[in-house]
N, CA, C and O atoms as CSV, one atom per row, in Angstrom:
chain,resi,resn,atom,element,x,y,z
A,1,MET,N,N,130.333,32.343,-135.890
A,1,MET,CA,C,128.929,32.330,-136.229
A,1,MET,C,C,128.837,32.255,-137.764
A,1,MET,O,O,129.177,33.202,-138.472
A,2,THR,N,N,128.396,31.174,-138.217
A,2,THR,CA,C,128.284,30.952,-139.660
A,2,THR,C,C,126.868,31.195,-140.111
A,2,THR,O,O,125.993,31.136,-139.247
A,3,PRO,N,N,126.541,31.456,-141.331
A,3,PRO,CA,C,127.347,31.468,-142.540
A,3,PRO,C,C,128.060,32.801,-142.807
A,3,PRO,O,O,128.802,32.903,-143.784
A,4,GLU,N,N,127.855,33.817,-141.970
A,4,GLU,CA,C,128.471,35.128,-142.197
A,4,GLU,C,C,129.955,35.143,-141.830
A,4,GLU,O,O,130.663,36.106,-142.122
A,5,LYS,N,N,130.416,34.078,-141.193
A,5,LYS,CA,C,131.809,33.945,-140.789
A,5,LYS,C,C,132.216,35.064,-139.827
A,5,LYS,O,O,133.211,35.758,-140.038
A,6,ILE,N,N,131.405,35.221,-138.749
A,6,ILE,CA,C,131.687,36.240,-137.745
A,6,ILE,C,C,132.573,35.625,-136.667
A,6,ILE,O,O,132.256,34.570,-136.117
A,7,PHE,N,N,133.672,36.286,-136.375
A,7,PHE,CA,C,134.619,35.805,-135.378
A,7,PHE,C,C,134.784,36.881,-134.302
A,7,PHE,O,O,135.150,38.017,-134.606
A,8,LEU,N,N,134.513,36.520,-133.043
A,8,LEU,CA,C,134.694,37.436,-131.919
A,8,LEU,C,C,136.060,37.196,-131.304
A,8,LEU,O,O,136.313,36.137,-130.730
A,9,ASN,N,N,136.935,38.176,-131.424
A,9,ASN,CA,C,138.283,38.052,-130.877
A,9,ASN,C,C,138.342,38.873,-129.591
A,9,ASN,O,O,138.579,40.080,-129.622
A,10,PHE,N,N,138.125,38.201,-128.462
A,10,PHE,CA,C,138.076,38.895,-127.173
A,10,PHE,C,C,139.452,39.418,-126.757
A,10,PHE,O,O,139.546,40.459,-126.106
A,11,LYS,N,N,140.483,38.727,-127.116
A,11,LYS,CA,C,141.837,39.124,-126.734
A,11,LYS,C,C,142.200,40.481,-127.349
A,11,LYS,O,O,142.736,41.351,-126.664
A,12,ASN,N,N,141.907,40.656,-128.637
A,12,ASN,CA,C,142.228,41.912,-129.332
A,12,ASN,C,C,141.069,42.895,-129.362
A,12,ASN,O,O,141.197,43.979,-129.930
A,13,LYS,N,N,139.929,42.532,-128.754
A,13,LYS,CA,C,138.717,43.356,-128.719
A,13,LYS,C,C,138.280,43.771,-130.110
A,13,LYS,O,O,138.070,44.952,-130.383
A,14,THR,N,N,138.145,42.782,-130.990
A,14,THR,CA,C,137.683,43.034,-132.355
A,14,THR,C,C,136.641,41.995,-132.760
A,14,THR,O,O,136.555,40.907,-132.190
A,15,VAL,N,N,135.860,42.369,-133.758
A,15,VAL,CA,C,134.927,41.458,-134.410
A,15,VAL,C,C,135.323,41.415,-135.868
A,15,VAL,O,O,135.467,42.454,-136.513
A,16,ILE,N,N,135.501,40.198,-136.396
A,16,ILE,CA,C,135.875,40.050,-137.800
A,16,ILE,C,C,134.693,39.403,-138.513
A,16,ILE,O,O,134.244,38.319,-138.141
A,17,ILE,N,N,134.196,40.087,-139.547
A,17,ILE,CA,C,133.110,39.555,-140.359
A,17,ILE,C,C,133.725,39.084,-141.669
A,17,ILE,O,O,134.009,39.882,-142.563
A,18,GLY,N,N,133.927,37.764,-141.767
A,18,GLY,CA,C,134.632,37.173,-142.896
A,18,GLY,C,C,133.895,37.314,-144.215
A,18,GLY,O,O,134.535,37.475,-145.254
A,19,SER,N,N,132.565,37.257,-144.207
A,19,SER,CA,C,131.812,37.340,-145.459
A,19,SER,C,C,131.927,38.715,-146.104
A,19,SER,O,O,131.773,38.849,-147.318
A,20,CYS,N,N,132.200,39.744,-145.289
A,20,CYS,CA,C,132.361,41.122,-145.812
A,20,CYS,C,C,133.798,41.582,-145.780
A,20,CYS,O,O,134.108,42.675,-146.253
A,21,ASN,N,N,134.686,40.766,-145.230
A,21,ASN,CA,C,136.098,41.105,-145.068
A,21,ASN,C,C,136.248,42.420,-144.289
A,21,ASN,O,O,136.925,43.347,-144.734
A,22,VAL,N,N,135.592,42.477,-143.104
A,22,VAL,CA,C,135.582,43.684,-142.283
A,22,VAL,C,C,136.054,43.307,-140.861
A,22,VAL,O,O,135.713,42.251,-140.330
A,23,GLU,N,N,136.847,44.212,-140.275
A,23,GLU,CA,C,137.270,44.065,-138.883
A,23,GLU,C,C,136.838,45.312,-138.121
A,23,GLU,O,O,137.111,46.434,-138.549
A,24,ILE,N,N,136.157,45.112,-136.981
A,24,ILE,CA,C,135.608,46.219,-136.209
A,24,ILE,C,C,136.136,46.140,-134.786
A,24,ILE,O,O,136.136,45.077,-134.165
A,25,ASP,N,N,136.589,47.289,-134.278
A,25,ASP,CA,C,136.990,47.359,-132.859
A,25,ASP,C,C,135.726,47.420,-131.999
A,25,ASP,O,O,134.771,48.115,-132.348
A,26,VAL,N,N,135.719,46.704,-130.893
A,26,VAL,CA,C,134.577,46.692,-129.991
A,26,VAL,C,C,135.042,46.953,-128.569
A,26,VAL,O,O,136.198,46.705,-128.225
A,27,THR,N,N,134.133,47.454,-127.751
A,27,THR,CA,C,134.404,47.629,-126.325
A,27,THR,C,C,133.675,46.514,-125.598
A,27,THR,O,O,132.473,46.325,-125.782
A,28,ILE,N,N,134.391,45.792,-124.788
A,28,ILE,CA,C,133.813,44.681,-124.054
A,28,ILE,C,C,133.728,45.081,-122.593
A,28,ILE,O,O,134.733,45.417,-121.966
A,29,ILE,N,N,132.482,45.039,-122.045
A,29,ILE,CA,C,132.249,45.426,-120.670
A,29,ILE,C,C,131.700,44.225,-119.914
A,29,ILE,O,O,130.726,43.602,-120.336
A,30,LEU,N,N,132.326,43.915,-118.812
A,30,LEU,CA,C,131.847,42.820,-117.970
A,30,LEU,C,C,130.584,43.271,-117.266
A,30,LEU,O,O,130.569,44.317,-116.617
A,31,LYS,N,N,129.513,42.479,-117.392
A,31,LYS,CA,C,128.261,42.793,-116.730
A,31,LYS,C,C,128.087,41.879,-115.544
A,31,LYS,O,O,128.498,40.719,-115.571
A,32,SER,N,N,127.476,42.407,-114.502
A,32,SER,CA,C,127.220,41.572,-113.348
A,32,SER,C,C,126.242,40.464,-113.735
A,32,SER,O,O,125.350,40.673,-114.556
A,33,VAL,N,N,126.410,39.323,-113.156
A,33,VAL,CA,C,125.619,38.159,-113.532
A,33,VAL,C,C,124.152,38.326,-113.114
A,33,VAL,O,O,123.252,38.013,-113.894
A,34,TYR,N,N,123.909,38.805,-111.918
A,34,TYR,CA,C,122.529,38.942,-111.452
A,34,TYR,C,C,122.433,40.032,-110.411
A,34,TYR,O,O,123.258,40.123,-109.502
A,35,PHE,N,N,121.427,40.846,-110.554
A,35,PHE,CA,C,121.067,41.754,-109.491
A,35,PHE,C,C,119.572,41.974,-109.582
A,35,PHE,O,O,118.969,41.733,-110.627
A,36,CYS,N,N,118.977,42.425,-108.509
A,36,CYS,CA,C,117.526,42.510,-108.424
A,36,CYS,C,C,117.105,43.952,-108.143
A,36,CYS,O,O,117.537,44.550,-107.157
A,37,LYS,N,N,116.263,44.506,-109.013
A,37,LYS,CA,C,115.655,45.804,-108.790
A,37,LYS,C,C,114.150,45.594,-108.771
A,37,LYS,O,O,113.598,45.007,-109.701
A,38,LEU,N,N,113.482,46.063,-107.732
A,38,LEU,CA,C,112.058,45.849,-107.586
A,38,LEU,C,C,111.264,46.834,-108.449
A,38,LEU,O,O,111.696,47.967,-108.666
A,39,LEU,N,N,110.106,46.394,-108.935
A,39,LEU,CA,C,109.245,47.194,-109.794
A,39,LEU,C,C,107.881,47.326,-109.126
A,39,LEU,O,O,107.256,46.318,-108.794
A,40,PHE,N,N,107.413,48.555,-108.927
A,40,PHE,CA,C,106.165,48.816,-108.208
A,40,PHE,C,C,105.160,49.549,-109.081
A,40,PHE,O,O,105.528,50.288,-109.994
A,41,CYS,N,N,103.884,49.332,-108.783
A,41,CYS,CA,C,102.789,50.065,-109.427
A,41,CYS,C,C,102.759,51.472,-108.845
A,41,CYS,O,O,102.879,51.634,-107.631
A,42,GLN,N,N,102.599,52.511,-109.698
A,42,GLN,CA,C,102.639,53.888,-109.229
A,42,GLN,C,C,101.322,54.403,-108.705
A,42,GLN,O,O,101.311,55.344,-107.911
A,43,SER,N,N,100.201,53.818,-109.123
A,43,SER,CA,C,98.899,54.318,-108.686
A,43,SER,C,C,97.923,53.164,-108.541
A,43,SER,O,O,98.196,52.052,-108.994
A,44,ARG,N,N,96.798,53.424,-107.916
A,44,ARG,CA,C,95.756,52.396,-107.746
A,44,ARG,C,C,95.102,52.150,-109.105
A,44,ARG,O,O,94.698,53.095,-109.783
A,45,ILE,N,N,95.000,50.889,-109.498
A,45,ILE,CA,C,94.503,50.508,-110.817
A,45,ILE,C,C,93.346,49.527,-110.675
A,45,ILE,O,O,93.406,48.607,-109.859
A,46,THR,N,N,92.283,49.720,-111.472
A,46,THR,CA,C,91.221,48.731,-111.564
A,46,THR,C,C,91.250,48.169,-112.977
A,46,THR,O,O,91.187,48.916,-113.954
A,47,ILE,N,N,91.348,46.848,-113.079
A,47,ILE,CA,C,91.369,46.190,-114.388
A,47,ILE,C,C,90.062,45.426,-114.529
A,47,ILE,O,O,89.735,44.583,-113.693
A,48,LEU,N,N,89.321,45.719,-115.581
A,48,LEU,CA,C,88.027,45.111,-115.803
A,48,LEU,C,C,88.147,43.627,-116.123
A,48,LEU,O,O,89.237,43.133,-116.414
A,49,VAL,N,N,87.020,42.917,-116.067
A,49,VAL,CA,C,86.967,41.490,-116.372
A,49,VAL,C,C,87.572,41.239,-117.757
A,49,VAL,O,O,87.192,41.895,-118.727
A,50,TYR,N,N,88.496,40.307,-117.850
A,50,TYR,CA,C,89.174,39.941,-119.104
A,50,TYR,C,C,89.752,41.147,-119.843
A,50,TYR,O,O,89.889,41.121,-121.066
A,51,GLY,N,N,90.082,42.178,-119.119
A,51,GLY,CA,C,90.629,43.377,-119.738
A,51,GLY,C,C,92.153,43.380,-119.719
A,51,GLY,O,O,92.797,42.599,-119.019
A,52,ASN,N,N,92.696,44.282,-120.513
A,52,ASN,CA,C,94.141,44.487,-120.427
A,52,ASN,C,C,94.388,45.985,-120.336
A,52,ASN,O,O,93.597,46.791,-120.826
A,53,ILE,N,N,95.475,46.337,-119.712
A,53,ILE,CA,C,95.749,47.736,-119.429
A,53,ILE,C,C,97.254,47.978,-119.413
A,53,ILE,O,O,98.033,47.077,-119.099
A,54,ARG,N,N,97.646,49.168,-119.746
A,54,ARG,CA,C,99.039,49.604,-119.658
A,54,ARG,C,C,99.146,50.474,-118.417
A,54,ARG,O,O,98.462,51.492,-118.312
A,55,ILE,N,N,100.009,50.078,-117.467
A,55,ILE,CA,C,100.103,50.848,-116.228
A,55,ILE,C,C,101.508,51.415,-116.038
A,55,ILE,O,O,102.505,50.818,-116.445
A,56,SER,N,N,101.550,52.580,-115.408
A,56,SER,CA,C,102.820,53.231,-115.091
A,56,SER,C,C,103.502,52.486,-113.952
A,56,SER,O,O,102.848,52.044,-113.007
A,57,VAL,N,N,104.798,52.353,-114.046
A,57,VAL,CA,C,105.581,51.688,-113.023
A,57,VAL,C,C,106.783,52.522,-112.656
A,57,VAL,O,O,107.193,53.414,-113.399
A,58,GLU,N,N,107.340,52.222,-111.505
A,58,GLU,CA,C,108.583,52.871,-111.114
A,58,GLU,C,C,109.547,51.806,-110.621
A,58,GLU,O,O,109.142,50.805,-110.029
A,59,ILE,N,N,110.804,52.034,-110.871
A,59,ILE,CA,C,111.860,51.116,-110.444
A,59,ILE,C,C,112.414,51.646,-109.122
A,59,ILE,O,O,112.691,52.838,-108.984
A,60,TYR,N,N,112.569,50.754,-108.165
A,60,TYR,CA,C,113.014,51.136,-106.816
A,60,TYR,C,C,114.327,51.910,-106.829
A,60,TYR,O,O,114.458,52.905,-106.116
A,61,LYS,N,N,115.290,51.479,-107.616
A,61,LYS,CA,C,116.566,52.196,-107.738
A,61,LYS,C,C,116.876,52.356,-109.219
A,61,LYS,O,O,116.426,51.553,-110.036
A,62,SER,N,N,117.630,53.369,-109.569
A,62,SER,CA,C,117.929,53.611,-110.976
A,62,SER,C,C,118.817,52.513,-111.556
A,62,SER,O,O,119.551,51.835,-110.836
A,63,LEU,N,N,118.728,52.357,-112.884
A,63,LEU,CA,C,119.504,51.339,-113.590
A,63,LEU,C,C,120.521,51.999,-114.514
A,63,LEU,O,O,120.248,53.069,-115.057
A,64,PRO,N,N,121.676,51.392,-114.703
A,64,PRO,CA,C,122.621,51.918,-115.697
A,64,PRO,C,C,121.974,51.913,-117.085
A,64,PRO,O,O,121.244,50.984,-117.431
A,65,ASN,N,N,122.240,52.936,-117.862
A,65,ASN,CA,C,121.582,53.134,-119.165
A,65,ASN,C,C,122.162,52.287,-120.299
A,65,ASN,O,O,121.528,52.162,-121.347
A,66,ASP,N,N,123.323,51.716,-120.123
A,66,ASP,CA,C,124.035,51.115,-121.250
A,66,ASP,C,C,123.775,49.617,-121.436
A,66,ASP,O,O,124.610,48.931,-122.026
A,67,ARG,N,N,122.661,49.095,-120.962
A,67,ARG,CA,C,122.394,47.666,-121.119
A,67,ARG,C,C,120.906,47.382,-121.105
A,67,ARG,O,O,120.098,48.252,-120.780
A,68,ASP,N,N,120.550,46.153,-121.460
A,68,ASP,CA,C,119.179,45.684,-121.433
A,68,ASP,C,C,118.982,44.784,-120.227
A,68,ASP,O,O,119.940,44.210,-119.710
A,69,TYR,N,N,117.725,44.659,-119.773
A,69,TYR,CA,C,117.405,43.893,-118.586
A,69,TYR,C,C,116.225,42.967,-118.859
A,69,TYR,O,O,115.481,43.156,-119.822
A,70,ILE,N,N,116.065,41.975,-118.008
A,70,ILE,CA,C,114.925,41.063,-118.095
A,70,ILE,C,C,113.971,41.382,-116.965
A,70,ILE,O,O,114.348,41.353,-115.794
A,71,PHE,N,N,112.709,41.691,-117.326
A,71,PHE,CA,C,111.666,41.920,-116.340
A,71,PHE,C,C,110.932,40.603,-116.101
A,71,PHE,O,O,110.419,39.994,-117.040
A,72,GLU,N,N,110.883,40.168,-114.854
A,72,GLU,CA,C,110.156,38.944,-114.484
A,72,GLU,C,C,109.056,39.328,-113.514
A,72,GLU,O,O,109.315,39.986,-112.506
A,73,PHE,N,N,107.817,38.916,-113.816
A,73,PHE,CA,C,106.714,39.270,-112.953
A,73,PHE,C,C,106.699,38.381,-111.701
A,73,PHE,O,O,107.130,37.228,-111.735
A,74,LYS,N,N,106.197,38.941,-110.608
A,74,LYS,CA,C,106.107,38.225,-109.341
A,74,LYS,C,C,104.719,38.386,-108.726
A,74,LYS,O,O,104.516,38.042,-107.562
A,75,TYR,N,N,103.765,38.904,-109.492
A,75,TYR,CA,C,102.415,39.158,-109.026
A,75,TYR,C,C,101.521,38.114,-109.675
A,75,TYR,O,O,101.344,38.133,-110.893
A,76,ASN,N,N,100.953,37.199,-108.889
A,76,ASN,CA,C,100.305,36.028,-109.467
A,76,ASN,C,C,98.821,36.165,-109.778
A,76,ASN,O,O,98.208,35.184,-110.199
A,77,ARG,N,N,98.214,37.332,-109.592
A,77,ARG,CA,C,96.781,37.477,-109.827
A,77,ARG,C,C,96.421,37.930,-111.226
A,77,ARG,O,O,95.240,37.965,-111.573
A,78,VAL,N,N,97.408,38.279,-112.042
A,78,VAL,CA,C,97.182,38.700,-113.429
A,78,VAL,C,C,98.235,38.072,-114.329
A,78,VAL,O,O,99.193,37.470,-113.845
A,79,SER,N,N,98.056,38.213,-115.634
A,79,SER,CA,C,99.042,37.713,-116.579
A,79,SER,C,C,100.003,38.834,-116.944
A,79,SER,O,O,99.613,39.857,-117.507
A,80,LEU,N,N,101.241,38.620,-116.616
A,80,LEU,CA,C,102.324,39.514,-117.017
A,80,LEU,C,C,103.325,38.669,-117.781
A,80,LEU,O,O,103.400,37.458,-117.572
A,81,PHE,N,N,104.078,39.277,-118.641
A,81,PHE,CA,C,104.992,38.528,-119.480
A,81,PHE,C,C,106.429,38.893,-119.177
A,81,PHE,O,O,106.741,40.052,-118.903
A,82,ILE,N,N,107.306,37.899,-119.229
A,82,ILE,CA,C,108.737,38.182,-119.102
A,82,ILE,C,C,109.136,38.988,-120.332
A,82,ILE,O,O,108.826,38.606,-121.460
A,83,SER,N,N,109.823,40.104,-120.110
A,83,SER,CA,C,110.161,41.011,-121.200
A,83,SER,C,C,111.596,41.482,-121.089
A,83,SER,O,O,112.153,41.534,-119.992
A,84,VAL,N,N,112.189,41.823,-122.202
A,84,VAL,CA,C,113.477,42.496,-122.199
A,84,VAL,C,C,113.186,43.991,-122.210
A,84,VAL,O,O,112.457,44.475,-123.076
A,85,VAL,N,N,113.748,44.725,-121.257
A,85,VAL,CA,C,113.481,46.153,-121.107
A,85,VAL,C,C,114.794,46.911,-120.998
A,85,VAL,O,O,115.851,46.310,-120.811
A,86,ASP,N,N,114.725,48.220,-121.116
A,86,ASP,CA,C,115.922,49.038,-120.886
A,86,ASP,C,C,115.714,49.889,-119.637
A,86,ASP,O,O,114.703,49.748,-118.949
A,87,ALA,N,N,116.655,50.762,-119.346
A,87,ALA,CA,C,116.613,51.555,-118.113
A,87,ALA,C,C,115.479,52.566,-118.106
A,87,ALA,O,O,115.141,53.100,-117.050
A,88,ASN,N,N,114.888,52.839,-119.255
A,88,ASN,CA,C,113.824,53.847,-119.354
A,88,ASN,C,C,112.421,53.257,-119.231
A,88,ASN,O,O,111.453,53.897,-119.641
A,89,LEU,N,N,112.290,52.062,-118.681
A,89,LEU,CA,C,111.008,51.411,-118.516
A,89,LEU,C,C,110.060,52.307,-117.729
A,89,LEU,O,O,110.389,52.733,-116.622
A,90,SER,N,N,108.881,52.598,-118.289
A,90,SER,CA,C,107.919,53.457,-117.590
A,90,SER,C,C,106.535,52.833,-117.494
A,90,SER,O,O,105.694,53.332,-116.746
A,91,PHE,N,N,106.271,51.749,-118.234
A,91,PHE,CA,C,104.975,51.096,-118.158
A,91,PHE,C,C,105.126,49.612,-118.477
A,91,PHE,O,O,106.113,49.186,-119.076
A,92,ILE,N,N,104.129,48.838,-118.065
A,92,ILE,CA,C,104.038,47.429,-118.458
A,92,ILE,C,C,102.590,47.128,-118.822
A,92,ILE,O,O,101.680,47.820,-118.365
A,93,ASN,N,N,102.373,46.111,-119.632
A,93,ASN,CA,C,101.033,45.672,-119.991
A,93,ASN,C,C,100.608,44.547,-119.056
A,93,ASN,O,O,101.375,43.622,-118.787
A,94,ILE,N,N,99.371,44.642,-118.564
A,94,ILE,CA,C,98.829,43.623,-117.671
A,94,ILE,C,C,97.515,43.128,-118.247
A,94,ILE,O,O,96.719,43.918,-118.755
A,95,ILE,N,N,97.285,41.823,-118.171
A,95,ILE,CA,C,96.043,41.211,-118.646
A,95,ILE,C,C,95.343,40.555,-117.468
A,95,ILE,O,O,95.939,39.747,-116.755
A,96,ASN,N,N,94.083,40.900,-117.266
A,96,ASN,CA,C,93.253,40.273,-116.230
A,96,ASN,C,C,92.463,39.160,-116.920
A,96,ASN,O,O,91.498,39.438,-117.631
A,97,ASP,N,N,92.860,37.920,-116.719
A,97,ASP,CA,C,92.147,36.811,-117.359
A,97,ASP,C,C,91.279,36.055,-116.357
A,97,ASP,O,O,91.156,34.831,-116.410
A,98,THR,N,N,90.675,36.828,-115.432
A,98,THR,CA,C,89.747,36.244,-114.466
A,98,THR,C,C,88.323,36.735,-114.760
A,98,THR,O,O,88.118,37.593,-115.619
A,99,GLU,N,N,87.351,36.183,-114.042
A,99,GLU,CA,C,85.957,36.537,-114.244
A,99,GLU,C,C,85.494,37.663,-113.330
A,99,GLU,O,O,84.291,37.891,-113.201
A,100,SER,N,N,86.416,38.364,-112.698
A,100,SER,CA,C,86.045,39.493,-111.840
A,100,SER,C,C,87.054,40.618,-112.033
A,100,SER,O,O,88.197,40.399,-112.433
A,101,SER,N,N,86.595,41.819,-111.735
A,101,SER,CA,C,87.495,42.974,-111.817
A,101,SER,C,C,88.594,42.810,-110.779
A,101,SER,O,O,88.414,42.132,-109.767
A,102,LEU,N,N,89.721,43.432,-111.039
A,102,LEU,CA,C,90.880,43.306,-110.170
A,102,LEU,C,C,91.387,44.691,-109.810
A,102,LEU,O,O,91.522,45.555,-110.677
A,103,ILE,N,N,91.666,44.899,-108.539
A,103,ILE,CA,C,92.214,46.175,-108.080
A,103,ILE,C,C,93.649,45.942,-107.624
A,103,ILE,O,O,93.920,45.058,-106.811
A,104,ILE,N,N,94.559,46.745,-108.156
A,104,ILE,CA,C,95.967,46.690,-107.744
A,104,ILE,C,C,96.256,47.979,-106.988
A,104,ILE,O,O,96.095,49.075,-107.525
A,105,SER,N,N,96.680,47.838,-105.746
A,105,SER,CA,C,96.925,48.989,-104.893
A,105,SER,C,C,98.209,49.721,-105.256
A,105,SER,O,O,99.074,49.190,-105.953
A,106,VAL,N,N,98.311,50.944,-104.771
A,106,VAL,CA,C,99.540,51.739,-104.955
A,106,VAL,C,C,100.704,51.000,-104.303
A,106,VAL,O,O,100.542,50.368,-103.258
A,107,ARG,N,N,101.872,51.082,-104.923
A,107,ARG,CA,C,103.107,50.488,-104.428
A,107,ARG,C,C,103.074,48.966,-104.323
A,107,ARG,O,O,103.847,48.385,-103.562
A,108,THR,N,N,102.182,48.309,-105.081
A,108,THR,CA,C,102.176,46.856,-105.135
A,108,THR,C,C,103.382,46.403,-105.920
A,108,THR,O,O,103.647,46.921,-107.005
A,109,ARG,N,N,104.118,45.447,-105.392
A,109,ARG,CA,C,105.283,44.927,-106.084
A,109,ARG,C,C,104.816,44.013,-107.229
A,109,ARG,O,O,104.197,42.976,-106.989
A,110,LEU,N,N,105.116,44.403,-108.457
A,110,LEU,CA,C,104.698,43.635,-109.615
A,110,LEU,C,C,105.747,42.643,-110.097
A,110,LEU,O,O,105.420,41.615,-110.690
A,111,GLY,N,N,106.985,42.955,-109.842
A,111,GLY,CA,C,108.036,42.059,-110.304
A,111,GLY,C,C,109.387,42.640,-110.014
A,111,GLY,O,O,109.545,43.530,-109.179
A,112,GLU,N,N,110.382,42.105,-110.736
A,112,GLU,CA,C,111.744,42.572,-110.544
A,112,GLU,C,C,112.521,42.517,-111.853
A,112,GLU,O,O,112.213,41.746,-112.762
A,113,ILE,N,N,113.510,43.343,-111.907
A,113,ILE,CA,C,114.378,43.401,-113.074
A,113,ILE,C,C,115.724,42.845,-112.662
A,113,ILE,O,O,116.643,42.784,-113.479
């Protein structure tokens, strides 16, 4: 990776930063390519016309703490954004861009991680 002259040496588990003349030991952990954890709304929510709201969510099963995840929405009645999240995700932002109020029921599946 230039111009900093960063070299990732996977064989020796080191990172060499040539611009600073530094070598750092790293731990390399193989991550699973894909897995799916469902994300549900914790309570009944009413979102006003063209409103946005932060709602509490719960993850169906716990996630390992040592990595980041991608949240992808699967609920098509509101605007949700793909986000990078960690295992401590407790809320998401939702935007109602319709001309009527929207009610989201308890345990509605909003997306997946």
